[in-house]
C-alpha positions in Angstrom: 48.4 68.7 -14.5 44.8 69.4 -13.8 43.8 67.7 -17.1 45.5 64.4 -16.4 43.0 61.4 -16.6 43.0 60.4 -13.0 39.4 58.8 -12.9 40.2 55.8 -15.0 43.1 54.9 -12.7 40.8 55.2 -9.7 38.1 53.1 -11.4 40.7 50.4 -12.3 41.8 50.4 -8.7 38.3 50.1 -7.4 37.5 47.3 -9.8 40.5 45.3 -8.7 39.5 45.9 -5.1 36.0 44.7 -5.8 37.3 41.5 -7.5 39.4 40.8 -4.4 36.4 41.4 -2.1 34.1 39.2 -4.1 36.8 36.4 -4.1 37.0 36.6 -0.3 33.1 36.6 0.0 32.8 33.2 -1.7 33.5 30.7 1.1 34.2 27.2 -0.1 33.3 24.4 2.3 34.2 20.8 1.5 32.7 17.6 2.8 32.6 13.9 1.8 28.9 13.5 1.0 25.7 15.6 0.8 22.3 13.9 1.2 19.1 15.5 0.0 15.9 14.3 1.7 15.2 14.0 5.4 12.9 10.9 5.4 13.8 7.7 7.1 16.0 6.6 4.2 18.1 9.8 4.2 18.4 10.0 7.9 19.4 6.3 8.2 22.0 6.9 5.4 23.3 9.9 7.3 23.9 7.9 10.4 25.4 5.0 8.5 27.9 7.2 6.6 28.9 9.3 9.6 29.4 6.1 11.7 31.7 4.9 8.9 33.8 8.0 9.2 32.4 10.1 6.4 31.8 13.8 6.9 28.2 14.0 5.7 25.5 16.7 5.8 21.8 16.3 5.1 19.5 18.9 3.6 15.7 18.8 3.8 13.4 21.4 2.2 10.4 20.7 4.5 10.0 18.9 7.8 11.8 15.7 8.5 9.7 12.8 7.3 7.3 14.8 5.2 5.7 12.6 2.5 6.1 8.9 2.5 8.0 8.4 5.8 5.4 10.1 8.1 2.6 8.5 6.1 4.1 5.0 6.7 2.3 2.6 9.0 5.7 1.9 10.7 5.7 -1.8 9.9 9.1 -3.6 9.7 8.0 -6.7 8.0 9.6 -9.9 6.7 7.7 -10.3 3.5 4.8 -12.6 4.5 2.3 -10.3 2.8 4.2 -10.9 -0.4 4.1 -14.7 0.0 0.3 -15.1 0.3 -0.6 -18.1 -1.8 2.7 -19.8 -1.1 4.9 -18.2 -3.8 8.3 -16.8 -2.7 9.0 -13.8 -4.8 12.2 -11.8 -5.1 10.4 -9.1 -3.0 9.9 -11.7 -0.2 13.5 -12.9 -0.2 14.9 -9.3 -0.3 13.0 -8.4 2.8 13.0 -11.6 4.8 15.8 -10.8 7.2 15.0 -7.1 7.8 13.0 -7.5 11.1 16.0 -9.2 12.7 18.3 -6.4 11.5 16.0 -3.7 12.9 15.7 -5.5 16.2 19.4 -5.5 16.6 19.5 -1.8 16.0 16.7 -1.2 18.5 18.9 -3.1 21.1 21.8 -0.9 20.2 23.7 -3.7 18.6 23.3 -2.9 14.9 24.9 -0.6 12.4 22.7 2.3 13.5 21.7 2.8 17.2 17.9 3.0 17.6 17.8 2.8 21.4 15.1 5.2 22.5 12.9 4.7 19.5 9.3 3.8 20.5 8.2 0.3 19.6 4.5 0.2 19.1 4.2 -3.5 18.9 6.6 -6.5 19.2 4.1 -8.7 17.4 2.2 -8.5 14.2 -0.6 -10.9 13.2 -2.1 -12.4 10.1 -5.8 -13.3 10.3 -7.5 -15.2 7.5 -11.2 -14.5 7.6 -13.8 -17.3 7.7 -13.7 -18.3 4.0 -11.8 -21.4 2.9 -9.8 -19.4 0.3 -8.5 -16.8 2.7 -7.5 -19.5 5.1 -5.7 -21.3 2.3 -3.9 -18.1 1.3 -2.7 -17.5 4.8 -1.7 -21.2 5.3 0.3 -21.3 2.1 2.0 -18.0 3.0 2.9 -19.3 6.5 4.4 -22.4 5.0 6.4 -20.4 2.4 8.1 -18.6 5.4 7.6 -21.4 8.0 10.5 -20.4 10.1 9.2 -16.8 10.5 5.5 -17.5 11.0 3.8 -19.3 13.9 0.2 -20.3 14.5 -1.1 -18.8 17.7 -2.7 -20.9 20.4 -6.2 -19.6 21.3 -5.1 -19.0 24.9 -2.4 -16.6 23.5 -4.7 -14.5 21.3 -4.3 -10.7 21.7 -7.1 -9.2 23.7 -8.8 -7.7 20.7 -9.5 -11.2 19.2 -9.7 -13.3 22.3 -13.0 -15.3 22.5 -14.2 -13.5 19.4 -12.8 -15.4 16.4 -12.6 -19.1 15.8 -9.1 -18.9 14.3 -6.7 -19.6 12.9 -4.4 -16.7 13.8 -0.7 -16.4 12.9 2.0 -14.4 14.6 4.7 -12.9 12.4 8.2 -11.8 13.2 7.2 -8.3 12.1 7.3 -5.3 14.4 5.7 -1.8 14.3 7.6 1.4 15.1 6.3 4.8 16.0 7.6 6.7 12.9 7.9 10.2 14.6 9.9 8.5 17.3 12.1 6.8 14.7 12.7 10.2 12.9 13.5 11.8 16.2 16.0 9.1 17.2 17.8 9.2 13.8 18.0 13.0 13.7 19.0 13.5 17.4 22.0 11.2 16.8 23.4 13.7 14.2 22.2 17.1 15.5 24.9 19.2 13.8 24.6 17.6 10.4 20.9 18.2 9.4 19.7 21.4 7.9 16.7 23.0 6.3 17.3 24.2 2.7 15.2 26.7 0.7 15.6 26.0 -3.0 14.7 29.6 -3.7 17.9 30.6 -2.0 20.1 27.7 -3.0 21.0 25.8 -6.2 23.0 22.8 -7.4 25.6 23.7 -10.1 26.4 21.0 -12.7 30.0 20.1 -13.7 31.2 19.3 -17.2 30.9 15.5 -16.7 27.2 15.2 -16.0 27.7 15.4 -12.2 27.4 18.2 -9.7 30.1 20.8 -9.1 28.8 22.3 -5.9 25.8 23.5 -3.9 25.6 27.2 -3.9 23.9 29.2 -1.2 22.7 32.8 -1.5 24.9 33.7 1.4 27.8 33.3 -1.0 29.0 30.0 0.3 29.7 27.0 -1.8 29.6 23.4 -0.6 31.7 20.9 -2.5 31.2 17.1 -1.9 32.7 14.0 -3.3 29.3 12.3 -3.5 25.8 13.9 -3.9 22.9 11.6 -2.9 19.2 12.2 -3.7 17.0 10.3 -1.1 14.1 12.7 -1.4 11.4 10.5 -2.9 9.2 12.5 -5.3 11.5 15.5 -4.7 14.1 13.7 -6.8 12.0 14.3 -10.0 12.5 18.0 -10.4 16.2 17.6 -9.5 16.6 15.0 -12.2 14.9 17.3 -14.7 17.2 20.2 -13.7 20.3 18.1 -14.5 18.7 16.4 -17.5 19.5 13.0 -15.9 18.7 10.1 -18.2 19.9 7.5 -15.7 16.5 6.7 -14.3 12.8 7.6 -14.4 10.4 7.8 -11.5 7.0 6.3 -11.2 4.2 7.1 -8.7 1.9 4.5 -7.3 -1.0 6.2 -5.5 -2.6 5.1 -2.2 -5.4 6.5 -0.2 -5.1 5.5 3.4 -8.0 5.5 5.8 -7.9 6.7 9.4 -10.5 5.8 12.0 -10.6 7.5 15.4 -12.4 5.3 17.9 -12.8 4.4 21.5 -11.6 0.8 21.6 -9.0 0.2 24.3 -7.2 -2.8 22.7 -4.6 -1.9 20.1 -4.7 -3.9 16.8 -1.8 -4.8 14.5 -3.0 -7.3 11.8 -3.1 -8.3 8.2 -6.6 -9.3 7.2 -6.2 -11.8 4.4 -8.4 -11.5 1.4 -10.6 -14.1 -0.2 -8.8 -13.4 -3.5 -5.6 -15.0 -4.5 -3.7 -11.7 -4.0 -0.2 -10.8 -2.9 -1.6 -8.0 -0.7 -3.7 -8.3 2.4 -7.3 -7.1 2.1 -6.8 -4.6 4.9 -3.6 -3.9 7.0 -4.3 -2.3 10.3 -2.0 -0.5 12.7 -2.9 1.4 15.9 -1.6 4.8 16.9 -2.3 7.6 19.4 -2.8 11.2 18.5 -1.3 14.1 20.6 -4.5 14.0 22.7 -4.0 10.3 23.5 -6.9 9.2 21.4 -6.6 5.9 19.6 -6.6 5.8 15.8 -6.6 2.9 13.4 -4.6 3.4 10.2 -5.7 1.2 7.3 -3.7 0.1 4.3 -3.5 -2.9 2.1 -5.8 -3.5 -0.9 -8.3 -1.1 0.7 -5.8 1.7 0.2 -4.7 0.7 -3.2 -8.3 0.5 -4.5 -9.1 3.7 -2.7 -6.7 5.6 -5.0 -9.5 5.4 -7.6 -12.4 6.3 -5.2 -13.8 9.4 -3.7 -13.3 10.0 0.0 -17.0 9.1 0.6 -16.7 5.9 -1.4 -13.6 4.8 0.3 -14.9 5.6 3.8 -18.1 3.7 3.1 -16.0 0.7 1.9 -13.8 0.8 5.0 -16.8 1.1 7.3 -18.5 -1.9 5.6 -15.4 -4.1 5.7 -14.6 -3.3 9.4 -18.2 -3.9 10.5 -18.2 -7.2 8.7 -14.8 -8.3 10.1 -15.3 -7.0 13.7 -19.1 -7.3 14.5 -18.3 -6.8 18.2 -17.1 -3.2 17.5 -19.4 -0.3 17.4 -18.3 2.3 14.8 -21.3 4.6 15.3 -19.3 7.4 16.9 -16.0 6.8 15.0 -14.5 9.6 13.0 -13.2 8.8 9.5 -10.8 10.5 7.2 -8.5 9.6 4.3 -4.9 10.5 3.2 -3.7 10.4 -0.4 -0.1 9.5 -0.7 2.1 8.7 -3.7 4.7 6.0 -3.5 7.6 7.4 -5.5 9.9 4.7 -6.9 12.2 3.9 -9.8 10.1 3.2 -12.9 9.3 -0.4 -13.6 8.5 -1.8 -17.1 5.1 -3.1 -15.8 4.4 -0.1 -13.5 4.2 -2.5 -10.5 6.0 -2.3 -7.2 9.8 -2.7 -7.4 11.0 -5.8 -5.6 14.1 -4.3 -4.0 15.9 -0.9 -3.5 16.9 1.2 -6.5 20.1 3.2 -6.9 20.9 5.0 -10.2 24.4 6.6 -10.5 25.9 9.2 -12.8 29.3 10.6 -12.1 29.3 11.9 -8.5 25.6 11.7 -7.9 23.1 9.0 -7.0 19.3 8.9 -7.2 18.0 6.4 -4.6 14.7 4.8 -3.5 14.4 2.3 -0.7 11.0 1.1 -2.1 9.7 0.5 1.4 10.6 1.6 5.0 11.9 -1.8 5.9 14.7 -1.7 3.3 16.3 1.6 4.5 19.3 -0.3 6.0 19.9 -2.2 2.8 19.9 1.0 0.8 22.5 2.6 3.1 24.7 -0.5 3.0 24.7 -0.6 -0.8 25.4 3.1 -1.1 28.3 2.8 1.3 29.6 -0.2 -0.8 29.4 1.8 -4.0 31.2 4.8 -2.5 34.0 2.5 -1.3 34.2 0.8 -4.7 34.7 4.3 -6.3 37.5 4.9 -3.8 35.5 7.6 -2.0 36.9 7.2 1.6 35.7 9.0 4.7 37.8 11.8 6.1 39.5 12.7 2.8 38.3 16.3 3.2 39.5 18.3 6.2 36.6 18.9 8.7 34.8 22.2 8.1 31.9 23.7 10.0 28.6 24.0 8.1 27.1 27.4 7.3 26.0 29.1 10.5 23.0 30.6 8.8 21.3 27.1 8.3 18.7 25.9 10.8 17.5 22.4 11.7 14.1 21.3 10.4 11.3 20.1 12.7 9.7 16.6 12.6 6.6 16.4 10.4 3.2 15.9 12.1 1.4 12.6 11.8 -1.5 12.2 9.4 -4.0 11.3 12.2 -3.5 14.7 13.9 -6.0 16.0 11.4 -8.8 13.8 12.8 
């Protein structure tokens, strides 16, 4: 009896026990949709889907808004800067009604509740400089969108321009939002649905049909969704490579923004129209406050596009020269200057130029999405929701489950001008 082979039996028993233990360690969670990317587009989509009854979770690998969102000037515009010269493009018509849509949301009457979001300015201006050509550009643009652009009487000029320019000056329907406040408002509305993800400790597993089977966490948990949505800007590129997605390609259009910390008390929100027959303003200016309450101008437009091919010193010299020429009543002697390089990540276009509208590329149960610009985030969400409904993906089909307790909520990204 002492020679009976008992150890193999014991080993088989232990092996079976281990299999049962491993099976119970893998917790499978189900949800309707997973969003990757915590910029304005992803957060807006999260709110939109959850408001429509979809159980949805969002994952962000960095801070909320990192990249294009926090680098935005916060303009919600109606396309006038794409109509300079009087030509209505598809970009103009796609964006024309967006300020009204955002204003309804700010009043708590839209598809996403933005009450509590800080509005930096209810007005945005277009200023043609003193040349005949720039005035013609602005005039033709104002006529192309006549119902949305109004000439300003000199008695109503903002303080920065009053008694300092001969005119004309146009007021647009555009508004300017404080982007950190927007990110906070969108994320605070869904506090239990936003999580930080470490891709060193998580991975997406493909299925046999070119889609995604599940998101696997190192904790042993798996999250299965009906729809997986990449709203992560440039972060979509490595994910597309991982899955060998041929459904779309990404392009990058670089900008180098300029920041000017100054002591002027009057805020400025204006498109300065170029002498050239261009679809982009020569300089686009928005005003912001850093955490110390100091005013900073944030400069975009042609200046930022051309700055992508300049050194910091060359770009700052160009910006200083332009502003001194435009605003001779301003003393920039003690101003502090800096630049910010940012890539606009978009779906690739044949000519490499800016896409006119949002982009959604679909394959099986995944989507790769770009809103193209901040203003169009609501359009992107609406079209994603429509596509999900067309695929018969309905909210609430999965029983509600709690997200992994080990996940934490990401913070809001700092603004670029904090570095000044």
